C-alpha positions as CSV (number, residue, x, y, z in Angstrom):
1,M,0.8,5.3,13.7
2,E,2.1,2.9,16.4
3,F,2.8,-0.8,16.2
4,R,2.6,-3.5,18.8
5,S,3.8,-7.1,19.2
6,T,1.3,-9.9,18.6
7,R,2.6,-11.4,21.9
8,G,1.4,-8.6,24.1
9,A,4.5,-6.7,25.1
10,P,3.5,-3.2,26.2
11,E,6.0,-1.3,24.0
12,R,4.8,0.7,21.0
13,V,7.0,1.6,18.1
14,G,6.8,3.7,15.0
15,F,6.9,2.5,11.4
16,S,10.6,2.9,10.8
17,T,11.5,1.1,14.0
18,A,9.1,-1.8,13.3
19,L,10.8,-2.2,9.8
20,L,14.4,-2.0,11.1
21,Q,13.8,-4.3,14.1
22,G,11.9,-6.9,11.9
23,L,10.8,-8.9,14.9
24,A,9.5,-7.5,18.2
25,P,11.8,-7.9,21.2
26,D,9.5,-10.5,22.7
27,G,9.6,-12.6,19.6
28,G,6.2,-11.5,18.3
29,L,5.3,-9.9,15.0
30,Y,4.4,-6.2,14.6
31,V,0.8,-5.3,13.8
32,P,-0.9,-1.8,13.9
33,V,-2.3,-0.7,17.2
34,E,-5.2,0.8,15.3
35,W,-6.3,0.1,11.7
36,P,-7.0,2.8,9.1
37,A,-10.5,2.6,7.6
38,F,-10.9,3.4,3.9
39,T,-13.8,3.9,1.5
40,I,-13.6,3.2,-2.2
41,K,-13.9,7.0,-2.8
42,D,-10.6,7.5,-0.9
43,F,-8.9,6.0,-4.0
44,D,-10.6,8.1,-6.6
45,G,-8.1,9.0,-9.3
46,A,-5.6,6.4,-8.1
47,T,-5.2,3.6,-10.7
48,S,-1.6,2.6,-10.8
49,L,0.2,0.4,-8.2
50,P,2.3,3.4,-6.8
51,E,-0.7,5.7,-6.7
52,V,-2.9,3.2,-4.8
53,G,0.0,2.2,-2.6
54,E,0.7,5.8,-1.6
55,R,-2.9,6.3,-0.3
56,L,-3.1,2.8,1.2
57,L,0.2,3.0,3.1
58,A,0.2,6.7,4.0
59,P,-1.6,6.2,7.4
60,F,1.1,3.8,8.5
61,A,3.9,6.3,7.9
62,V,2.2,9.4,9.4
63,G,4.7,11.2,11.6
64,D,7.5,8.8,10.7
65,R,10.8,9.5,9.1
66,L,9.6,7.7,6.0
67,E,6.4,9.8,5.5
68,S,8.0,12.3,3.1
69,Q,9.7,9.5,1.1
70,L,6.8,7.1,0.7
71,A,5.7,8.1,-2.8
72,A,9.3,7.9,-4.1
73,I,9.9,4.6,-2.5
74,L,6.7,3.1,-4.0
75,R,7.7,4.4,-7.5
76,D,11.1,2.8,-7.1
77,A,9.7,-0.5,-5.8
78,F,6.7,-0.9,-8.1
79,S,8.3,-0.3,-11.4
80,F,6.8,-3.4,-13.1
81,P,3.2,-4.4,-13.7
82,A,0.8,-6.9,-12.1
83,P,-1.6,-7.7,-15.0
84,R,-4.7,-9.9,-14.9
85,H,-5.9,-12.2,-17.6
86,L,-8.9,-14.5,-18.0
87,V,-8.7,-18.3,-18.4
88,P,-11.9,-19.6,-20.2
89,G,-14.4,-21.6,-18.3
90,S,-18.0,-22.6,-18.6
91,E,-20.6,-20.2,-19.7
92,A,-22.1,-20.3,-16.2
93,D,-18.9,-19.4,-14.2
94,G,-17.4,-17.1,-16.8
95,G,-13.9,-18.4,-16.4
96,L,-11.1,-17.7,-14.0
97,E,-9.2,-14.5,-13.5
98,V,-5.4,-14.8,-12.9
99,L,-3.4,-12.1,-11.3
100,E,0.2,-12.3,-12.5
101,L,2.7,-11.2,-9.9
102,F,5.9,-12.6,-11.5
103,H,7.0,-9.7,-13.8
104,G,9.6,-8.3,-11.4
105,P,13.4,-8.9,-11.5
106,T,13.4,-12.4,-10.0
107,A,10.1,-13.5,-11.6
108,A,8.2,-14.0,-8.3
109,F,5.6,-12.0,-6.3
110,K,8.1,-11.4,-3.5
111,D,9.9,-8.8,-5.7
112,F,7.2,-6.2,-4.7
113,G,7.8,-6.4,-0.9
114,A,11.5,-7.0,-1.1
115,R,12.1,-3.9,-3.3
116,F,9.9,-1.8,-1.1
117,L,11.7,-2.9,2.1
118,A,15.2,-2.4,0.5
119,A,14.3,1.1,-0.6
120,C,13.1,1.9,2.9
121,F,16.2,0.5,4.5
122,E,18.6,2.3,2.2
123,W,16.9,5.6,2.9
124,L,16.8,5.1,6.7
125,R,20.4,4.1,7.1
126,D,23.0,6.6,8.2
127,S,26.4,6.1,6.4
128,R,28.1,6.5,9.8
129,E,26.2,3.5,11.3
130,P,27.5,-0.1,11.2
131,T,26.3,-2.3,8.4
132,L,22.8,-3.7,8.9
133,N,22.7,-7.5,8.3
134,I,19.4,-8.7,6.8
135,L,18.7,-12.3,7.8
136,V,16.4,-14.1,5.6
137,A,15.1,-17.7,5.6
138,T,13.7,-18.9,2.3
139,S,11.8,-21.8,0.9
140,G,12.8,-20.7,-2.6
141,D,11.6,-17.3,-3.8
142,T,12.1,-15.0,-0.9
143,G,15.8,-15.3,-0.8
144,G,16.3,-14.5,-4.5
145,A,14.0,-11.5,-4.3
146,V,15.6,-10.1,-1.2
147,A,19.1,-10.7,-2.6
148,A,18.2,-8.9,-5.8
149,A,16.6,-6.0,-4.0
150,F,19.4,-5.4,-1.5
151,H,22.4,-6.3,-3.8
152,R,25.1,-3.6,-3.5
153,R,23.0,-1.2,-1.5
154,A,25.2,0.8,0.8
155,G,25.3,0.0,4.5
156,L,23.3,-3.2,4.0
157,A,24.3,-6.9,3.9
158,V,22.2,-10.0,3.3
159,T,22.5,-13.4,4.8
160,V,20.3,-16.0,3.0
161,L,19.4,-19.4,4.7
162,F,17.8,-22.0,2.4
163,P,17.2,-25.7,3.1
164,K,19.8,-27.9,1.4
165,G,18.3,-29.9,-1.5
166,L,14.8,-28.6,-1.0
167,V,14.7,-25.7,-3.5
168,S,14.6,-26.1,-7.2
169,P,18.0,-25.9,-9.1
170,T,16.8,-22.7,-10.7
171,Q,15.8,-21.2,-7.4
172,Q,19.2,-22.2,-5.9
173,R,21.0,-20.4,-8.7
174,Q,19.0,-17.3,-7.9
175,L,19.9,-17.6,-4.2
176,T,23.6,-18.0,-4.7
177,C,24.6,-15.8,-7.7
178,W,25.2,-12.5,-6.0
179,G,28.4,-12.1,-3.9
180,D,29.4,-8.7,-2.8
181,N,27.1,-7.9,0.2
182,V,25.1,-11.1,-0.1
183,R,26.1,-14.5,1.5
184,S,24.1,-17.7,1.0
185,F,24.0,-20.7,3.3
186,A,22.5,-24.1,2.5
187,V,21.2,-25.4,5.8
188,R,21.1,-29.1,6.5
189,G,17.4,-29.1,7.4
190,T,14.0,-27.8,6.3
191,F,12.7,-24.3,5.8
192,D,11.2,-24.4,9.2
193,D,14.7,-24.9,10.6
194,C,15.9,-21.9,8.6
195,Q,13.0,-19.8,9.9
196,R,13.6,-20.9,13.5
197,M,17.3,-20.0,13.2
198,V,16.4,-16.5,12.0
199,K,13.9,-15.9,14.8
200,E,16.4,-17.2,17.5
201,A,19.1,-14.9,16.1
202,F,17.0,-11.8,16.7
203,V,16.6,-12.5,20.4
204,D,20.2,-13.9,20.9
205,E,22.3,-11.6,23.0
206,V,25.6,-13.1,21.7
207,L,24.8,-12.2,18.1
208,R,23.1,-8.9,18.8
209,A,26.2,-7.8,20.8
210,H,28.3,-7.5,17.6
211,Q,25.7,-7.6,14.7
212,Q,23.0,-5.2,13.8
213,L,20.3,-7.5,12.5
214,S,16.9,-7.2,10.7
215,S,14.6,-9.4,8.7
216,A,13.3,-9.4,5.2
217,N,11.0,-12.4,5.5
218,S,7.2,-11.7,5.7
219,I,7.7,-11.5,9.4
220,N,8.8,-8.0,8.6
221,L,6.0,-5.5,8.4
222,G,7.8,-3.8,5.5
223,R,7.6,-6.9,3.4
224,L,4.0,-7.6,4.1
225,L,2.3,-4.2,3.9
226,P,3.3,-3.4,0.3
227,Q,1.9,-6.8,-0.8
228,A,-1.5,-5.4,0.2
229,V,-1.1,-2.9,-2.6
230,Y,-1.6,-5.2,-5.5
231,Y,-4.7,-6.7,-3.9
232,A,-6.1,-3.2,-3.3
233,T,-5.3,-2.1,-6.9
234,S,-6.9,-5.2,-8.5
235,G,-9.9,-5.1,-6.2
236,L,-10.5,-1.4,-7.0
237,E,-10.1,-2.0,-10.8
238,W,-12.7,-4.8,-10.7
239,W,-15.1,-2.8,-8.6
240,R,-14.9,0.2,-10.9
241,T,-15.6,-1.8,-14.0
242,R,-18.0,-4.5,-12.6
243,G,-19.5,-3.1,-9.5
244,S,-18.7,-6.2,-7.4
245,K,-16.0,-7.6,-5.2
246,L,-13.2,-9.8,-6.5
247,S,-12.5,-12.9,-4.5
248,F,-9.0,-14.3,-4.3
249,I,-7.4,-17.8,-4.2
250,I,-3.9,-17.5,-2.8
251,P,-1.2,-20.2,-3.0
252,S,-0.1,-20.2,0.6
253,G,3.0,-21.2,2.6
254,N,4.2,-18.8,5.3
255,L,0.9,-16.9,4.9
256,G,2.5,-13.4,4.4
257,N,0.8,-12.9,1.0
258,A,-2.5,-14.1,2.3
259,V,-2.4,-11.9,5.4
260,A,-1.6,-8.9,3.1
261,C,-4.8,-9.6,1.2
262,I,-6.9,-10.0,4.4
263,W,-5.4,-6.8,5.8
264,A,-6.4,-4.9,2.6
265,R,-10.0,-6.3,3.0
266,H,-10.0,-5.4,6.7
267,M,-9.2,-1.8,5.8
268,G,-12.2,-1.5,3.6
269,L,-10.9,-2.4,0.1
270,P,-13.5,-4.2,-2.2
271,I,-12.2,-7.8,-1.7
272,G,-14.6,-10.7,-1.4
273,D,-13.8,-14.2,-0.1
274,V,-10.3,-15.5,0.5
275,L,-9.4,-19.1,-0.1
276,L,-5.9,-20.3,1.0
277,A,-4.6,-23.0,-1.4
278,H,-1.9,-25.1,0.4
279,N,0.1,-28.0,-0.9
280,A,0.5,-31.2,1.1
281,N,1.6,-29.2,4.1
282,Q,-1.8,-29.2,5.8
283,T,-1.2,-27.3,9.0
284,V,-3.6,-24.5,8.2
285,P,-6.4,-26.5,6.5
286,D,-6.3,-28.9,9.5
287,Y,-6.5,-26.0,12.0
288,L,-9.6,-24.6,10.3
289,A,-11.1,-28.1,10.2
290,T,-10.4,-29.0,13.9
291,G,-9.8,-25.7,15.7
292,T,-6.5,-27.1,17.1
293,W,-3.3,-25.4,16.1
294,Q,-0.7,-28.1,15.6
295,P,2.5,-27.0,13.7
296,R,4.5,-29.8,12.3
297,A,7.6,-30.6,10.3
298,S,7.3,-29.5,6.7
299,K,7.0,-31.9,3.8
300,A,8.9,-31.6,0.5
301,T,6.5,-31.0,-2.5
302,L,6.6,-29.8,-6.1
303,A,5.4,-26.4,-4.8
304,S,8.6,-26.0,-2.8
305,A,8.2,-22.4,-1.9
306,M,5.1,-23.3,0.1
307,D,6.7,-26.1,2.0
308,V,6.0,-24.7,5.5
309,G,4.7,-26.7,8.4
310,H,4.8,-23.8,11.0
311,P,3.7,-20.6,9.1
312,S,4.8,-17.5,11.0
313,N,2.0,-15.2,9.8
314,M,-0.7,-17.4,11.4
315,E,0.3,-15.4,14.5
316,R,-0.9,-12.2,12.7
317,L,-4.0,-13.9,11.4
318,R,-5.0,-15.2,14.8
319,D,-4.3,-11.8,16.3
320,L,-6.8,-10.3,13.9
321,Y,-9.3,-13.2,14.4
322,P,-8.6,-14.6,17.9
323,E,-11.6,-16.9,17.9
324,I,-11.8,-19.8,15.5
325,D,-15.4,-19.0,14.6
326,T,-14.4,-15.5,13.4
327,L,-11.5,-17.0,11.5
328,H,-13.9,-19.4,9.8
329,G,-15.8,-16.4,8.6
330,A,-12.7,-14.8,7.2
331,V,-10.9,-17.5,5.2
332,T,-11.3,-21.0,3.9
333,A,-8.4,-23.4,3.1
334,V,-7.7,-26.5,1.0
335,S,-4.8,-28.8,0.5
336,I,-3.6,-30.0,-2.9
337,D,-1.1,-32.9,-3.4
338,D,1.6,-33.3,-5.9
339,A,-0.4,-35.6,-8.2
340,A,-3.1,-33.0,-8.5
341,I,-0.4,-30.3,-9.2
342,E,1.0,-32.4,-12.1
343,A,-2.4,-33.1,-13.5
344,R,-3.4,-29.4,-13.4
345,V,-0.2,-28.3,-15.2
346,R,-0.8,-31.0,-17.9
347,T,-4.5,-30.3,-18.3
348,D,-4.5,-26.6,-18.6
349,Y,-1.6,-26.6,-21.0
350,A,-3.4,-29.0,-23.2
351,R,-6.7,-27.2,-23.0
352,F,-5.7,-23.5,-22.9
353,G,-2.0,-23.3,-23.6
354,E,-1.5,-22.0,-20.0
355,I,1.7,-22.8,-18.3
356,W,1.5,-22.7,-14.6
357,C,4.3,-22.8,-12.0
358,P,3.6,-25.6,-9.4
359,H,2.4,-23.0,-6.9
360,T,0.0,-21.3,-9.3
361,A,-1.3,-24.8,-10.2
362,V,-2.2,-25.3,-6.6
363,G,-4.4,-22.2,-6.7
364,V,-6.0,-23.2,-10.1
365,E,-6.7,-26.7,-8.8
366,A,-8.4,-25.2,-5.7
367,W,-10.7,-23.2,-8.0
368,A,-11.5,-26.3,-10.1
369,R,-12.6,-28.1,-6.9
370,L,-15.1,-25.4,-5.9
371,T,-18.7,-26.3,-6.4
372,P,-20.4,-24.9,-9.6
373,E,-22.5,-22.7,-7.3
374,A,-19.4,-21.3,-5.6
375,R,-17.9,-20.5,-9.0
376,R,-21.1,-18.8,-10.2
377,S,-21.8,-16.8,-7.1
378,Q,-18.8,-14.6,-7.3
379,K,-15.8,-13.9,-9.5
380,W,-12.6,-15.7,-8.4
381,C,-9.0,-14.6,-9.1
382,V,-6.1,-17.0,-8.6
383,V,-2.8,-15.3,-7.6
384,S,0.0,-16.5,-9.9
385,T,3.0,-16.2,-7.7
386,A,5.9,-17.2,-9.9
387,S,7.0,-17.7,-13.5
388,P,7.0,-21.3,-14.6
389,A,10.5,-20.6,-15.9
390,K,11.7,-20.9,-12.3
391,F,10.7,-24.6,-12.3
392,P,11.7,-26.1,-15.6
393,E,12.7,-29.4,-14.0
394,T,9.0,-29.9,-13.0
395,V,7.1,-28.1,-15.6
396,E,8.8,-29.0,-18.9
397,P,8.3,-32.8,-18.6
398,L,4.6,-32.2,-17.9
399,I,4.0,-30.0,-20.9
400,G,6.4,-31.8,-23.2
401,G,8.2,-28.6,-24.2
402,K,10.4,-25.7,-23.2
403,V,9.4,-22.8,-21.0
404,T,10.4,-19.4,-22.2
405,V,12.8,-17.7,-19.7
406,P,12.2,-14.0,-19.0
407,P,15.4,-11.9,-19.9
408,S,15.8,-10.7,-16.3
409,L,15.8,-14.3,-15.0
410,A,18.1,-15.5,-17.8
411,A,20.7,-12.8,-16.8
412,L,20.7,-14.1,-13.2
413,L,21.1,-17.7,-14.2
414,D,24.2,-16.8,-16.2
415,R,26.0,-15.4,-13.1
416,P,28.5,-17.6,-11.2
417,S,27.1,-19.0,-8.0
418,H,28.6,-19.7,-4.6
419,H,27.3,-20.8,-1.2
420,E,28.4,-22.4,2.1
421,E,26.8,-25.3,3.9
422,I,26.0,-25.2,7.7
423,G,24.0,-27.1,10.3
424,S,20.6,-26.3,11.5
425,T,21.2,-24.7,14.9
426,L,21.8,-21.2,16.2
427,T,25.3,-22.2,17.1
428,H,26.0,-23.0,13.5
429,L,24.6,-19.6,12.4
430,R,26.7,-17.8,15.0
431,S,29.8,-19.4,13.7
432,A,28.9,-18.7,10.1
433,L,28.3,-15.0,10.8
434,G,31.6,-14.7,12.7
C-alpha cells in the first residue's frame, strides 16, 4: 500500500517510510492512497486485540519491510486489555457502556499507539545508522506514553516538549522521570506552541542536516492506525453479541483517537455514530456549527490533555470529508466546560461509585446531554482515556477521598525526575538539541 500527503504533494511512500518520516515533506499528514474495505466475516475467529489488529492492519503493510513482523509487533504492543463495563442508566436507555483504555504502563490510551510505533521503529532501525530522534509534543499523556515505550530502545532517542505549568503534577512526573535516551523540555508556551515547534523542526534544513528526526504524536500514521484496533475489536464484540452497531463518544483534543475510530468505520467495521466530546477548547464544535475553520490559542482546562486550539488531525478528517455537509454526516461535536466536568465527577461517584478522570468526565457529560431519544435509539460507549490516578489534584477533592494508584503508575512516580526549560520558538529547540 502507498501513502500520500494530505497537502497534495505527488510523492507516494510505503508504510515504513511514512512511519519513519512522521510528517510528509510538504508538511502534510500521511493518509492511504486507497482504503481497504472489510466485511465483518473478514474477522471471523479474531477476538483479541492482536488478532483483530493483525487482520485490520495487514493491508497497510503489504509488500513492506514490516509485513512479516506485524503479528509479533502487535503481540508486543497490545499486551494489556481494553475492557468495557456498563454504568447503570434508566430502563429506557439501558445505561452507558464505558471502554477502558488506561490499563497500559502509563495508565492512558496512548500506550497502545506508542508501544506499536516503538516496536516498529526498533525493528526497522539498522544498528549502523545514526540515532533516530523522536520529537513529541504533549499536552499531558502522549509524552509519558512515548517515553515509556521508547525508553532504552537501541538506536532511538526521545525529545519531549510539554507546556510549562499546563500539565498536571502527576503527568509532569511521568514526562520527566526517564533519563537515558529520553530528554524532557518545559516550553514557555501552550501545547499548540509545542506542536508548532515539532512541525517546524521536520521541515527545517538546519536541524535535518545533523539530526535524524521522526514523530510519535498522532500526526504519525504509526501512532494513529493501531488506535483503530480497539474500536474495531469492541465494535465486533458488540455486533457478535447484540447484532447492532456500537456508537462512540470520544473525549477529543488533537483528534488522533477520534480519527482512528472514524477510519475503522470507514473501512467497514460495525461502528455507529461518533460524537466528539471537547472541553472548553471549541475549535471543532464551532467549525461544525459554522462551516468556518478558525484555529485559535488553546485554553487551559481541567481536562488538560485535550487543551488543543489547532488540532492537527482535523487535516486528516477534512481530507476524508472535504465538504462540510459530508463531515456533518460523519461526526457531531459538543463542548463541556470545567464546571460541568467537576459536577459530573461528583455526581457519578455519589450515584455509582464511578471515578472518572477529567477527560472521561467530558465524554460522560456529553452522553448525559443527549436527548432521551438519542440515548434510546442506539447504544453509546464513552471512551475512558486515562486513569483518574493521573489527576489526583483534581479528582480527590471532588470525591472527598483517595484514588487508588495502579502499580505501574506508582513505580513511575517513585523515579527521580529532571527536565530543562526552553522558549517557544524553533530557535530555542535548535539550541536545546545542539
